N, C-alpha and C positions, 0 to 999 in steps of 0.2 A: 504494500500500500504506500509506504513512504520510506525514507532513508533511515528511519529509526529501528528498522527490523533487526539490525545487527548491534544496536546499542542496548545498554542496560535500561529497562523501563524505569521511568521516574516514579518515585513513591507519591502516594496521595498527599496533597498539600504542599508538595515541593515546588517552590517558585524561584529557586536559585538560578534556574536557567534564564530567567529574565535579564540577569546581569550580563549574560553573554550575547544577548539579542542585538542584531544589527540595527534594529529600530529604536533602541534605547538612547535617549538623549543624554549627552554628557556636556561638560563645559566646552569641550573641543569638537564635539560632533552633535550639533543641534538637529533634531528630527521633529517635524511637525506631525503630531498624532493624527491630524485630520487627513493626512496623506493616505492613511489606511482605511478611510471611510468615504471613498469617492462615490459619486452618483454613477449609475451604470453606463452613462454616455461620456463620462470624463476619462477618455482613453489615455490621455497624457499622464494623468495622475495614477491611473491603474498601472501603466507601464513603469512609471517611476517607483511605485511601491513594490512591484514585482522584481524590479532590478535590485532594490535593496534586500528583498527577501532572498534573492538568488545567491547573495554572498553571505547569508546568515548561517553561522555554525549550528544554530539550534532550530532551524526551519522545521525539521521533522517533529521535534518535540512540541513546537508551537502548533503544528497541525493536529497532532494527537490531543493536545490540551483543548483545542477548539472542538474537536469531535467528542471527547470525553465530557466536556462541560456543556455540550449542546449550543455552543457559541456560533450563531449563524450570521452575525453582523461583521462587516468589514473584511479586509484582506488578512488572512491568517495562514501561516505556513506557505506563503507564496501563491495562494489560491483565492479567487474572488468568492463571494457568497454563492453565485450561480455554479461555479466549478466545484465547490464543496458540497452542494446540495445532494448529489447522488451518494457521496461518501457518508453524509449524515443519515440518509435513508437506509443504507445497508450496514451501518456501523455495528449494530448489535450482533451481526453475523460474523464479524471479524474473528478469525481464529489464528492467533500468533502463539506458537508453542514456546517461544522465548518468554512470553508473558506468563503462560501457564506454568512453566518451570520456575520462574521467579516467584510466583504466588505459592507454589508448592514448597519452595525453599523458605517461605515465611516473609517475603517482601510484601509490603503494604502498597499494592498498586491497583489501579483501576482495571477492572476486567469487564469485557463485554459479556452478554448472555452466553454466547458460544464458548468463550474462554472459561466462564464459571462452570459450565457443564463438563468441559474437558478436565478441569481441576477435580471435580467430584468423581468422575470416572477413573482418573488416574489414581486418586487417593483411595478409592474403593478397591481397585485392582491391586494396589500396593499394600492393602491391609492396614491403612492408616486409621487409627481410632476416630470415631465420630467426634469426640471432644476436640481433637486436633483440627479436624476439618472445620468445626464450628469456629475455632479461633482464626483459621486462615481466611474464612469467608465472612467473619464477623456476624455470625448468626447464632441462634440458640443451639444447645446440644440436641434438643428435640427436633429442631428443623434439620440439623445435619443428619440425624437418624432417618428422617423422612426422605432426605435427598438420597441417602444410601439405599433405602427400600425401593425408591423409584428407579435408581440405577440398576439394582439387582433385577428388578422386573424387566427393564429395557433390555438388559443383556440376555436374560432368559428368553424373552420374546423374540429377540433377534436370532438366537440359536435355534429356536423352534421353526422360525420362518426359513432359515438356511437349510434345516433338515428337510422341510417340506419341499423346498426348491430342488434339493439334491434327489429326493425320492421321485419327484415329477420327472426329472431328467432320466433316472433309471427306468421308470415306467415307460417313458417314451422310447428309450432304446430297446427295451424288451418288446414293445408293440411293433417297432420297426423290424426287429429280428424275426418275430413270429410271422409278420406279413410277408417278409422276404422268403421265409421258409415255405409258407403256404403257396406263394406264387411260383416257386421253383418246383413244387411237388407235381404240378400239372404239365411240366415240360417232359416230353417222352425221352426215355433213356436211349442211348446209342443202339442198344440191342433191339429196341422196338422199331427202329427206323428201317431195318432191312438193308439190303445191298442195292447198289445202283446197277442198272442193266448195262 
């Protein structure tokens, strides 16, 4: 999705990345914040803001923060509101295993719905106690147990469906073999053909 995929995910509430942002005003580098809130037809301002974003070392973190916080206004992470809109719509489906692993390691990071489900499944399969899952996801122990029950049921149902699918494949192969055997039973053997004159 962005260039932060190989970086360590930021923890919740961490705003230290702001200090490294190219859009941060300093005494030696003044940046007008209005530059990042242009009207849709102000193409010169949009280009100028994107040019500044292009050289920003935390552009990916900025984009992630905008998506995580539901921030739809202005230019963030080098993208306009319109360019970010599809990312906002599909954000909860994002599945980044680096983020999943960071959460499993106990880092306090923002997780999408898909990433939370992956954490639950991985924790369940690793035999992580429900109490630990509750701490990782900041939910009650009872809710963590409910998530484990749901995961156990999903895994069981998937296994049943896969077995049904495998059995259907075997049945189809058996039917095809039987049909082929029956169709070849009516073909006369060489002895029944006689000899040519």
